[in-house]
Chimera marker file (.cmm) of the C-alpha trace (Angstrom):
<marker_set name="trace">
<marker id="1" x="-33.986" y="21.453" z="30.267" r="1" g="1" b="0" radius="0.5"/>
<marker id="2" x="-35.251" y="22.172" z="26.536" r="1" g="1" b="0" radius="0.5"/>
<marker id="3" x="-31.962" y="23.266" z="25.448" r="1" g="1" b="0" radius="0.5"/>
<marker id="4" x="-29.708" y="20.216" z="26.447" r="1" g="1" b="0" radius="0.5"/>
<marker id="5" x="-32.454" y="17.990" z="24.888" r="1" g="1" b="0" radius="0.5"/>
<marker id="6" x="-31.991" y="20.059" z="21.813" r="1" g="1" b="0" radius="0.5"/>
<marker id="7" x="-28.381" y="19.750" z="22.275" r="1" g="1" b="0" radius="0.5"/>
<marker id="8" x="-28.318" y="16.200" z="22.208" r="1" g="1" b="0" radius="0.5"/>
<marker id="9" x="-29.996" y="16.147" z="19.007" r="1" g="1" b="0" radius="0.5"/>
<marker id="10" x="-27.473" y="17.992" z="16.701" r="1" g="1" b="0" radius="0.5"/>
<marker id="11" x="-24.850" y="15.584" z="16.754" r="1" g="1" b="0" radius="0.5"/>
<marker id="12" x="-23.847" y="14.011" z="13.621" r="1" g="1" b="0" radius="0.5"/>
<marker id="13" x="-26.456" y="10.776" z="13.586" r="1" g="1" b="0" radius="0.5"/>
<marker id="14" x="-26.115" y="7.688" z="12.162" r="1" g="1" b="0" radius="0.5"/>
<marker id="15" x="-23.481" y="7.492" z="9.717" r="1" g="1" b="0" radius="0.5"/>
<marker id="16" x="-25.543" y="5.896" z="7.049" r="1" g="1" b="0" radius="0.5"/>
<marker id="17" x="-24.099" y="5.300" z="3.296" r="1" g="1" b="0" radius="0.5"/>
<marker id="18" x="-24.467" y="8.371" z="1.307" r="1" g="1" b="0" radius="0.5"/>
<marker id="19" x="-24.422" y="10.541" z="3.430" r="1" g="1" b="0" radius="0.5"/>
<marker id="20" x="-22.194" y="13.785" z="4.114" r="1" g="1" b="0" radius="0.5"/>
<marker id="21" x="-20.765" y="12.544" z="7.654" r="1" g="1" b="0" radius="0.5"/>
<marker id="22" x="-20.012" y="9.194" z="5.626" r="1" g="1" b="0" radius="0.5"/>
<marker id="23" x="-17.862" y="10.650" z="2.756" r="1" g="1" b="0" radius="0.5"/>
<marker id="24" x="-15.718" y="12.957" z="5.917" r="1" g="1" b="0" radius="0.5"/>
<marker id="25" x="-15.392" y="10.043" z="7.746" r="1" g="1" b="0" radius="0.5"/>
<marker id="26" x="-13.090" y="8.139" z="5.055" r="1" g="1" b="0" radius="0.5"/>
<marker id="27" x="-11.295" y="11.001" z="3.274" r="1" g="1" b="0" radius="0.5"/>
<marker id="28" x="-10.740" y="11.893" z="7.543" r="1" g="1" b="0" radius="0.5"/>
<marker id="29" x="-9.775" y="8.016" z="8.165" r="1" g="1" b="0" radius="0.5"/>
<marker id="30" x="-7.391" y="7.841" z="5.101" r="1" g="1" b="0" radius="0.5"/>
<marker id="31" x="-6.065" y="11.737" z="6.004" r="1" g="1" b="0" radius="0.5"/>
<marker id="32" x="-4.645" y="9.490" z="9.491" r="1" g="1" b="0" radius="0.5"/>
<marker id="33" x="-3.274" y="6.761" z="7.853" r="1" g="1" b="0" radius="0.5"/>
<marker id="34" x="-1.519" y="8.288" z="5.756" r="1" g="1" b="0" radius="0.5"/>
<marker id="35" x="-0.018" y="11.053" z="8.436" r="1" g="1" b="0" radius="0.5"/>
<marker id="36" x="0.955" y="7.687" z="10.299" r="1" g="1" b="0" radius="0.5"/>
<marker id="37" x="2.733" y="6.496" z="7.364" r="1" g="1" b="0" radius="0.5"/>
<marker id="38" x="4.501" y="9.811" z="6.404" r="1" g="1" b="0" radius="0.5"/>
<marker id="39" x="5.661" y="9.925" z="10.078" r="1" g="1" b="0" radius="0.5"/>
<marker id="40" x="6.851" y="6.103" z="10.704" r="1" g="1" b="0" radius="0.5"/>
<marker id="41" x="8.943" y="6.603" z="7.941" r="1" g="1" b="0" radius="0.5"/>
<marker id="42" x="10.319" y="9.914" z="9.040" r="1" g="1" b="0" radius="0.5"/>
<marker id="43" x="11.390" y="8.583" z="12.075" r="1" g="1" b="0" radius="0.5"/>
<marker id="44" x="12.797" y="5.598" z="10.101" r="1" g="1" b="0" radius="0.5"/>
<marker id="45" x="15.389" y="8.267" z="7.979" r="1" g="1" b="0" radius="0.5"/>
<marker id="46" x="16.338" y="10.088" z="10.838" r="1" g="1" b="0" radius="0.5"/>
<marker id="47" x="16.885" y="7.595" z="13.069" r="1" g="1" b="0" radius="0.5"/>
<marker id="48" x="18.546" y="5.525" z="10.151" r="1" g="1" b="0" radius="0.5"/>
<marker id="49" x="20.636" y="8.893" z="9.180" r="1" g="1" b="0" radius="0.5"/>
<marker id="50" x="21.497" y="9.305" z="12.826" r="1" g="1" b="0" radius="0.5"/>
<marker id="51" x="23.006" y="6.432" z="12.769" r="1" g="1" b="0" radius="0.5"/>
<marker id="52" x="25.221" y="6.522" z="9.634" r="1" g="1" b="0" radius="0.5"/>
<marker id="53" x="26.485" y="9.629" z="11.031" r="1" g="1" b="0" radius="0.5"/>
<marker id="54" x="27.500" y="7.628" z="14.315" r="1" g="1" b="0" radius="0.5"/>
<marker id="55" x="29.329" y="5.335" z="11.615" r="1" g="1" b="0" radius="0.5"/>
<marker id="56" x="27.426" y="2.749" z="10.840" r="1" g="1" b="0" radius="0.5"/>
<marker id="57" x="27.547" y="0.547" z="7.566" r="1" g="1" b="0" radius="0.5"/>
<marker id="58" x="23.777" y="0.741" z="7.451" r="1" g="1" b="0" radius="0.5"/>
<marker id="59" x="24.012" y="3.131" z="4.801" r="1" g="1" b="0" radius="0.5"/>
<marker id="60" x="21.315" y="1.196" z="2.375" r="1" g="1" b="0" radius="0.5"/>
<marker id="61" x="18.653" y="0.916" z="5.332" r="1" g="1" b="0" radius="0.5"/>
<marker id="62" x="19.231" y="5.192" z="4.797" r="1" g="1" b="0" radius="0.5"/>
<marker id="63" x="19.287" y="5.012" z="1.506" r="1" g="1" b="0" radius="0.5"/>
<marker id="64" x="15.631" y="3.119" z="1.720" r="1" g="1" b="0" radius="0.5"/>
<marker id="65" x="13.958" y="4.767" z="4.010" r="1" g="1" b="0" radius="0.5"/>
<marker id="66" x="14.514" y="8.341" z="2.186" r="1" g="1" b="0" radius="0.5"/>
<marker id="67" x="13.450" y="7.087" z="-0.803" r="1" g="1" b="0" radius="0.5"/>
<marker id="68" x="10.063" y="5.873" z="0.266" r="1" g="1" b="0" radius="0.5"/>
<marker id="69" x="9.433" y="9.074" z="2.621" r="1" g="1" b="0" radius="0.5"/>
<marker id="70" x="9.649" y="10.826" z="-0.683" r="1" g="1" b="0" radius="0.5"/>
<marker id="71" x="7.742" y="8.213" z="-2.683" r="1" g="1" b="0" radius="0.5"/>
<marker id="72" x="4.469" y="8.622" z="0.348" r="1" g="1" b="0" radius="0.5"/>
<marker id="73" x="5.112" y="12.812" z="0.237" r="1" g="1" b="0" radius="0.5"/>
<marker id="74" x="4.935" y="12.689" z="-3.456" r="1" g="1" b="0" radius="0.5"/>
<marker id="75" x="1.667" y="9.902" z="-3.534" r="1" g="1" b="0" radius="0.5"/>
<marker id="76" x="-0.064" y="12.115" z="-0.614" r="1" g="1" b="0" radius="0.5"/>
<marker id="77" x="0.329" y="15.579" z="-2.627" r="1" g="1" b="0" radius="0.5"/>
<marker id="78" x="-0.823" y="14.098" z="-5.757" r="1" g="1" b="0" radius="0.5"/>
<marker id="79" x="-3.400" y="12.297" z="-3.775" r="1" g="1" b="0" radius="0.5"/>
<marker id="80" x="-4.189" y="15.712" z="-2.543" r="1" g="1" b="0" radius="0.5"/>
<marker id="81" x="-4.175" y="17.549" z="-5.430" r="1" g="1" b="0" radius="0.5"/>
<marker id="82" x="-6.574" y="14.647" z="-7.253" r="1" g="1" b="0" radius="0.5"/>
<marker id="83" x="-9.589" y="15.553" z="-3.947" r="1" g="1" b="0" radius="0.5"/>
<marker id="84" x="-9.521" y="18.906" z="-4.764" r="1" g="1" b="0" radius="0.5"/>
<marker id="85" x="-9.699" y="18.825" z="-8.095" r="1" g="1" b="0" radius="0.5"/>
<marker id="86" x="-12.546" y="16.138" z="-7.873" r="1" g="1" b="0" radius="0.5"/>
<marker id="87" x="-14.270" y="18.658" z="-5.701" r="1" g="1" b="0" radius="0.5"/>
<marker id="88" x="-14.063" y="21.712" z="-7.487" r="1" g="1" b="0" radius="0.5"/>
<marker id="89" x="-15.800" y="19.369" z="-10.113" r="1" g="1" b="0" radius="0.5"/>
<marker id="90" x="-12.476" y="19.688" z="-13.224" r="1" g="1" b="0" radius="0.5"/>
<link id1="1" id2="2" r="1" g="1" b="0" radius="0.2"/>
<link id1="2" id2="3" r="1" g="1" b="0" radius="0.2"/>
<link id1="3" id2="4" r="1" g="1" b="0" radius="0.2"/>
<link id1="4" id2="5" r="1" g="1" b="0" radius="0.2"/>
<link id1="5" id2="6" r="1" g="1" b="0" radius="0.2"/>
<link id1="6" id2="7" r="1" g="1" b="0" radius="0.2"/>
<link id1="7" id2="8" r="1" g="1" b="0" radius="0.2"/>
<link id1="8" id2="9" r="1" g="1" b="0" radius="0.2"/>
<link id1="9" id2="10" r="1" g="1" b="0" radius="0.2"/>
<link id1="10" id2="11" r="1" g="1" b="0" radius="0.2"/>
<link id1="11" id2="12" r="1" g="1" b="0" radius="0.2"/>
<link id1="12" id2="13" r="1" g="1" b="0" radius="0.2"/>
<link id1="13" id2="14" r="1" g="1" b="0" radius="0.2"/>
<link id1="14" id2="15" r="1" g="1" b="0" radius="0.2"/>
<link id1="15" id2="16" r="1" g="1" b="0" radius="0.2"/>
<link id1="16" id2="17" r="1" g="1" b="0" radius="0.2"/>
<link id1="17" id2="18" r="1" g="1" b="0" radius="0.2"/>
<link id1="18" id2="19" r="1" g="1" b="0" radius="0.2"/>
<link id1="19" id2="20" r="1" g="1" b="0" radius="0.2"/>
<link id1="20" id2="21" r="1" g="1" b="0" radius="0.2"/>
<link id1="21" id2="22" r="1" g="1" b="0" radius="0.2"/>
<link id1="22" id2="23" r="1" g="1" b="0" radius="0.2"/>
<link id1="23" id2="24" r="1" g="1" b="0" radius="0.2"/>
<link id1="24" id2="25" r="1" g="1" b="0" radius="0.2"/>
<link id1="25" id2="26" r="1" g="1" b="0" radius="0.2"/>
<link id1="26" id2="27" r="1" g="1" b="0" radius="0.2"/>
<link id1="27" id2="28" r="1" g="1" b="0" radius="0.2"/>
<link id1="28" id2="29" r="1" g="1" b="0" radius="0.2"/>
<link id1="29" id2="30" r="1" g="1" b="0" radius="0.2"/>
<link id1="30" id2="31" r="1" g="1" b="0" radius="0.2"/>
<link id1="31" id2="32" r="1" g="1" b="0" radius="0.2"/>
<link id1="32" id2="33" r="1" g="1" b="0" radius="0.2"/>
<link id1="33" id2="34" r="1" g="1" b="0" radius="0.2"/>
<link id1="34" id2="35" r="1" g="1" b="0" radius="0.2"/>
<link id1="35" id2="36" r="1" g="1" b="0" radius="0.2"/>
<link id1="36" id2="37" r="1" g="1" b="0" radius="0.2"/>
<link id1="37" id2="38" r="1" g="1" b="0" radius="0.2"/>
<link id1="38" id2="39" r="1" g="1" b="0" radius="0.2"/>
<link id1="39" id2="40" r="1" g="1" b="0" radius="0.2"/>
<link id1="40" id2="41" r="1" g="1" b="0" radius="0.2"/>
<link id1="41" id2="42" r="1" g="1" b="0" radius="0.2"/>
<link id1="42" id2="43" r="1" g="1" b="0" radius="0.2"/>
<link id1="43" id2="44" r="1" g="1" b="0" radius="0.2"/>
<link id1="44" id2="45" r="1" g="1" b="0" radius="0.2"/>
<link id1="45" id2="46" r="1" g="1" b="0" radius="0.2"/>
<link id1="46" id2="47" r="1" g="1" b="0" radius="0.2"/>
<link id1="47" id2="48" r="1" g="1" b="0" radius="0.2"/>
<link id1="48" id2="49" r="1" g="1" b="0" radius="0.2"/>
<link id1="49" id2="50" r="1" g="1" b="0" radius="0.2"/>
<link id1="50" id2="51" r="1" g="1" b="0" radius="0.2"/>
<link id1="51" id2="52" r="1" g="1" b="0" radius="0.2"/>
<link id1="52" id2="53" r="1" g="1" b="0" radius="0.2"/>
<link id1="53" id2="54" r="1" g="1" b="0" radius="0.2"/>
<link id1="54" id2="55" r="1" g="1" b="0" radius="0.2"/>
<link id1="55" id2="56" r="1" g="1" b="0" radius="0.2"/>
<link id1="56" id2="57" r="1" g="1" b="0" radius="0.2"/>
<link id1="57" id2="58" r="1" g="1" b="0" radius="0.2"/>
<link id1="58" id2="59" r="1" g="1" b="0" radius="0.2"/>
<link id1="59" id2="60" r="1" g="1" b="0" radius="0.2"/>
<link id1="60" id2="61" r="1" g="1" b="0" radius="0.2"/>
<link id1="61" id2="62" r="1" g="1" b="0" radius="0.2"/>
<link id1="62" id2="63" r="1" g="1" b="0" radius="0.2"/>
<link id1="63" id2="64" r="1" g="1" b="0" radius="0.2"/>
<link id1="64" id2="65" r="1" g="1" b="0" radius="0.2"/>
<link id1="65" id2="66" r="1" g="1" b="0" radius="0.2"/>
<link id1="66" id2="67" r="1" g="1" b="0" radius="0.2"/>
<link id1="67" id2="68" r="1" g="1" b="0" radius="0.2"/>
<link id1="68" id2="69" r="1" g="1" b="0" radius="0.2"/>
<link id1="69" id2="70" r="1" g="1" b="0" radius="0.2"/>
<link id1="70" id2="71" r="1" g="1" b="0" radius="0.2"/>
<link id1="71" id2="72" r="1" g="1" b="0" radius="0.2"/>
<link id1="72" id2="73" r="1" g="1" b="0" radius="0.2"/>
<link id1="73" id2="74" r="1" g="1" b="0" radius="0.2"/>
<link id1="74" id2="75" r="1" g="1" b="0" radius="0.2"/>
<link id1="75" id2="76" r="1" g="1" b="0" radius="0.2"/>
<link id1="76" id2="77" r="1" g="1" b="0" radius="0.2"/>
<link id1="77" id2="78" r="1" g="1" b="0" radius="0.2"/>
<link id1="78" id2="79" r="1" g="1" b="0" radius="0.2"/>
<link id1="79" id2="80" r="1" g="1" b="0" radius="0.2"/>
<link id1="80" id2="81" r="1" g="1" b="0" radius="0.2"/>
<link id1="81" id2="82" r="1" g="1" b="0" radius="0.2"/>
<link id1="82" id2="83" r="1" g="1" b="0" radius="0.2"/>
<link id1="83" id2="84" r="1" g="1" b="0" radius="0.2"/>
<link id1="84" id2="85" r="1" g="1" b="0" radius="0.2"/>
<link id1="85" id2="86" r="1" g="1" b="0" radius="0.2"/>
<link id1="86" id2="87" r="1" g="1" b="0" radius="0.2"/>
<link id1="87" id2="88" r="1" g="1" b="0" radius="0.2"/>
<link id1="88" id2="89" r="1" g="1" b="0" radius="0.2"/>
<link id1="89" id2="90" r="1" g="1" b="0" radius="0.2"/>
</marker_set>
């Protein structure tokens, strides 16, 4: 029985301000949000490109989708590089 009590006490604990878990949670939520945004933009870009290939005249939507996807991916790469540089202390 004591093992179960000990394993229950080794959880994350409270996510109080200033804790390591709180900082990791913020980064994790940001990663999830960026991934969701890029996934939605990628689906929109692919869907509009398929529609364009089938003869739809909505080429402007296709161009906007690909530009937004490129911008979002570029910003994501910059954010990851900046976060890595901050962690290293540069």
